[in-house]
N, C-alpha and C positions, 0 to 999 in steps of 0.2 A: 749742128745741133741736135741733142736725142728728141724723137718726136713723141714723147711721152703725151697722153690726153689729159689735157692740164685741170679739166673739170673733173675728170675719173678722180686723177691723182690729190687734187684738194680734198675732194671729198671722201678719199681714203686715208688722208694725213688727218682729217679734222675727226674721223672715228677712230685711228690710232689716239691722237690726243686726248678724246672724250673717255675711250676705255681705259687707258693708263693714268687718266688723271695728271696727264703731263702739262706745262706751262708752255713747253715749245716742241715742236716736232721738226726735223729738218731731213730731207732727203737731199744725198750727194753723190753724184756719179762721177767718175774719173776715166779717162782714157789710159791707152797701154804706156803714156809717159807721164801718169801719174798728174796730169792736168785736168782742171774740173771742168765739165762738157756741160754738167746739168746741176742746178740748186733751185728747190722750192722750200720754202717755210712756212709754217702755220704755228701763229702764238695767241694765246687765250686774252691776251692785251688788258688783265687785270694789274700786271704793276711790270717795271721795266725790266728787261732781261739782260743779263750779263753775255759777255762774248762767248762763242761756241769755244769749246776748248780743242785747240789742234792737235795738243798732245795725244789726248784721247783717240781722236778721229784715226791718227797717224798709228796708234798701236793697235786698235782694232783690225786696221786693213794690213797691217805685219802681219798679226799671229792668225787671223782669219777668225778669230772668237770672240763671242759676244763679250762685253766688259758692262760691269755695274760697279760704279765708283762716285765718290764724293770730290767735289772741285770748287775752288773758291770762287765766289759770286763777286765780280768787280763792280757790280751795279750799285753794291749799296758800301756803306762806310764800315770800316772795321772797328771792331770792338764788342758789338751785341753777341754773345756765345752763340755759336752755329748761324748766326745772320747771314754772315759772308760764306755759307757753303750752300751747293747745289748738288742734287742726286741726278746721277747722268746713265743713262744705258745708251750704248753705242753697239749696234748691230751690223755686221759687214755683209754684204751683199756679195755672194761667190757664184760666177760662172765659170765651169770650164777650169775648177782650181786657182782661179783669177779672182782677186778683190777688185770689183768693179764700182763700189760705192759704199756707201753708209745709210744706215737709218739712226739718227741722232735724237733721242729724248732728255729733256731735264725738267726740272721743277724745283723748289725750295726744299732743304731737308727738312725744314720744320713744319713742311706740309706730309712729311712721311718720305723717306728713302724707299727707293725702287728695289723691287724682290723679286725672285724668281718668278712668281706667278705673273709679275708686268712683263717680263721677259717672255714667258712663253704666249702671252698673248700677244706681246708684239712679233713675234715669230710665227703666229699664226695668221694674223692681219698683214704681214708683209708679203704674203706669199703671191698675190697677184703681180706685186712688183717685179718679184724674180721670174714670174712667168713672163710678162712684157718683154723682161730683157733677152731671155732667151729666144725670141723670134729672131729669126733670121738677118732682117732688115735693122734691128736693133743692134745686131752682132756686128755689121759693118760699121754703123755709126761709131760703136765704142773702139772699133779697131781690135775686134776680139777673134777674127776668122783667122785661124791658125791650125797647123797639123795637131791632131791629138798627141797628148804625151803617151809614148809607149809604156808598155805595164813596166818595162824593167829599169825604167828610170829612176835614180837615185836623187834624193833631196836634200840640201842642208845647206848651212853658212858658218860653221865652225870651220877652224883652221884646219883640224885634221882633214875634214871631208875636202877641203880646197888641195890639200896636198895629193890626197886621193885622185881627185879629178886631175891635176895636173900628170901625177903618173899615168894615168888611163890614157891621156891625149898622147904621152910621148911612146908608150908601148903597143898601141893598138895596131900599127900598122907593121909591126916588127915580128918577125919570127922567134925571139928570143924568148926560152921559156920564162914563165911568169909564176912567181910563189906567192900564195895569198896565205897571210896567218891570221888568226882571231878567235875570239872565244866563238860558243856554239851561239848562232843565232845573228850573228853581226853581219850576215850578207855576203858571204865568201863567194860563193855560186853565183848571185846576184851581179858583183863586179866582173866575175868572169864571162857571163852574159853580156855585158856592158862592152868587155874588149873585144868580144867577137862581132857584135852587133854595130860597132862605131869602126871596125878596122876593114881592112881590104879582103877578109874570109867571111865578110858578112853574108855572102850567098852561099857558102857551103854549109855543112851540117855543124851544129853545136852538139857533141855527143858528152854525156857526162856519167861518171860511175861513182858511188860510193863505195869505196875498199871495205870499208864495216858493214855493209849490208848485203855482202855476197859471201855465201859461205867458202870456206879456204879451198876446198877439194873442186868449186866450179869456178872459182875466179881467172884461174888461167886460160879455160875455153872461152869463158867470156870476153876477156880482155883481148887474146889472139886470135879465137877461132880454132877451128879444126876441119880435118879432111875426113871425107867419107871411110870408115872402116878404121880411125885411129883407136877407138876404144869403142867396147861394148854398148850399143845403141845410137854410135853415131851410123845412122843410115845415109845420111847424106852431107856433103860439106856445107859448113857455117862461117860465115866471116865474123871474125872479132869485133868489138867495140871500136879498138883504135882502128881497124881498118875502115870501120865505116865513117870516122872522122875524116878521110882523105880528102884534102882540099879545104877542110874546115878547122875547127877546134877540139880537141880531145881536153875534157875537165876530168879530173881525177881527185874527188873530194876523200880527204882522210886519207893522205898518203901515207903518214906513219903507220897506219892497220896493213899496209902491204906486206906480205910473207918475203922474208929474205930470197928464198928462190926464185922471186918474180920480180924481186928489185933488181935481179943481175939481169933479165930478160927487158926489163923496162930501160935499163942503162944502156942496152945494144940498141934498143930503137931510138934512144935519145941521140947516140952517137952516129949511127948509121943511117937513120931514116928508113930502116927496113925491121920487117917482121918475120916470124915463120910459123905457120900454123900449126898446130899439135898434129902429128902425123905426117909432115911434109919437110921435105929438106930443103927447097927451093924458095929462097927469101922473098918476100913481097915489098916493093917501095912504096911508103907511105908519106905523103905530103900533109902533115896534119900540125898545125899549132898545139903546142902543149902548155897546160896550165894546171897547177897543182895546189893544194891546201889542205890544212890540218890547224886544230884547235889543240893540239900537243905542242910541246917545247922539242922542237926537232933536235937540236941540240943534246938536251939529256936523252932521247932515245939513242943517238949515237953512242953516247956514253955508256949506256945499258946495253950496248950491243945489237940494239933492235932496229936499226938503220942504218944503211950502209954510207960510209963516209964520202965515197966518190960519187954514189948517186946524189948526196947532200949538195955537192958541187956544181952538178950538171942542172939541177932544177932550181936551184937558188941564184940566179943569176939578177933578175929584178925581183925584189921584195916589195909587196903591200901589205903593210898592217893597218889591220882594221880594228881601231879602237872599240872597245865597249860603249854601249849607249850612254852610260852614266858617267862617260867622260866627255862627251859631248853633247851636253843637255841643250846647247842652242840650236841642234838639229830636230828637237823634238817637235815643236810647232809645225815644222815642215813636214814632217812625216805623219803626225796626228792627221793633219788636214789632207795629205794625200791618201791616206788610207781611208780616211771617212768619204772622202769624193769616191775613192775606187769602189768600196763594199755598199755605199747609198746606191751607185749607179747599178751595182750587179742586183741590188735587193729590188730596183725599180722604186724607191723612195725618195722622199723628200730629202735635202742636204740636212743632215744634223749636224748639231752644235754641243759642246760641253758646257756645262754650266761652270761659272767663274770659281766655285769650290771645289767641284769635280776638277777642273784643269789643274788647279794646284796641287791637287792630291797626286795627279798623273806626272806633273813635272817634279815633283819631290820624292817619287817613287825610284829605288835604285837600278830597276830592269835588269835582274841578272839572267833574265832569258833574251835581252836585248832585241834587237827590230822584230825578231820572230815572235816573242812575247807581246810585243805591242801590235801587232797584226792581230794575234788571239784575243788581245783585251778588247781591241776596237770592235771587231765582230761580235764578240760577247756582249757588250753594251747595246749595241743595235738591235740584238734579238730580244733582250731584257727590256729595252727602252719601247718595245712594241710601235704603236703608231706616233709616239710622244718624239718630236724632232728636238728636244731639249734632254740630253744625258744627263743625269743628276747623279749626286754621290752613292745613294742607295744602288745604282746600276752597276757600279765598279766591285772587282773582286775583292774578297776579305783580305788578299794580303796587300792590296793598294790602299784598302780603306779598312785597317784594323779595327778602327775604334767604331765601326758601323756607323758613320756620321750620316745622318738623314737630311735633305732638305727641308727647310721651313720656311713658310711664308714670313715669319718674323724677322726682321731686320735686327742684326747686331751692329747698326750705325750708332756710334757715340752720342752724334748729335740728335738723331730721331729718340734714343731711349731718354735722353736728358728732357727733351721735349714733352715726352709722353708722360714723363714722371712730373714735371712740373704743371701741365694741363690737370693731371689726375688730383695732386695736393690741393692745387687752388680750389678746385672744385669741391674736394672734401672739406678745406678749411673753410671754404664760404658757407656752405652747406650747416656745417656745425655752428656757426653764428648768425645764424638766420639772413645769409644773404648782406648784412651789415658790413659795406666794403671797408668803412673807416676803423672799426672795431676790429676785423679782420686782419688790416694792416697792422694793426697795433699788435695783436697775438701771436702774429708769426714772423713779426720782426723788419717788416716793410715799410717804407714811406706811403702816404697814399698814394702818389704819383706813380709810385715803382708799381705799385699794385695795379692801379689803373692801366699801366701800360703793358703787363703782363695778362690782364682781362683781355684787352684790345688783341694782343697777338694769338691768344688760343682760344679766341672768340668763344668765351665763355659766355652764356646767356645769362644776365643779373637782371631780375624782373624787381620793379619796384614794389611788387604786392607784398613782399617779403618783408617789409618794414625796411628797405634799404635807406641809409642815411649818406647821401653823397658827400 
């Protein structure tokens, strides 16, 4: 059982309840098997509370982002418009990229739906709980002690991601060449690094080269190396990149940009597992795993005469296709949270969250730059948010938020809007007819009983000094 200080926690929950005008505040913690290990609830006691929405809690734990929503209230009878709705905030508690619990708040919608300002206050007041959970002993109680996730780890739950995972597990210990294709920014080098780091060659070097980033006249010497005196300026021998990958993995990105003359030399390396430095006749044996990648249509490059067909058949034995991010939206929540955790840690700041509206804009964006664009956007948002742990709509790039939507404390919840209109309308009508309830009921088309119920519902102060006739 988690050893949280009960008196401290009760006081903190009371503070949260008062600060956010909540009817109920619940803190719930789970272990690595998603079993509840701790729960504490505080209620204001003014009215009967409905059951906690498990669906909302499960969603918050899954997406690792706060949720503001309305939910049916099963503590009242159906029928009164808006009476059977409760406003809910559910804030996940995140430790080491894992959801370990939630803070759950609710109140009647007619009392006012929760807003971003309520969420920001909750996030601020919840920080002591997160600090307690980061304590080493508390980690043990929650079963959270584990090896830190490596930097190159990939996350996702889409079918496309599962297929990629399966292929990686099958090729990681093989020396068969792997060909990775996908749009720019989909993580081709990342997948290559995972194959290397998970396989038998993980203790060797992972050497990467981008064929399009090195001038053509320098590319041969960079790849294959040279001996002293091979050309002007070669004052000493230098091993090439391929040679440096001996015992490890050689990754060639944008292989379609490799000149045809060097494609022939690369083909010999793949066939014979040996290279020749420039200016040297003696071949060198190189035992390196070969992985290549491109964002181009390699079959079309062959048709245009830009790529050798015999090399194509040597490199494309195992193919891993990385779909664009817009085709695997199921993975967005995983990636968002992974990069939030990573960059917040790097910036030495509290774990940040996206507001519900900002999250919707991110999820519905097409991401032409794929994972790389997502990484850049998250870093940008964190910088613009400053010390604020809630990233709002105005912190997003114009391309993601083209309408320049800005967060507002005004709630667009229909039930709250109706309740506010009713209260304002009735107060104006009562004032017009000198707070005479009987006449007001007649003038606005309500029965006296109906008007009395609405006055009580909205807690409108009707004083008899105005000559009220009950």
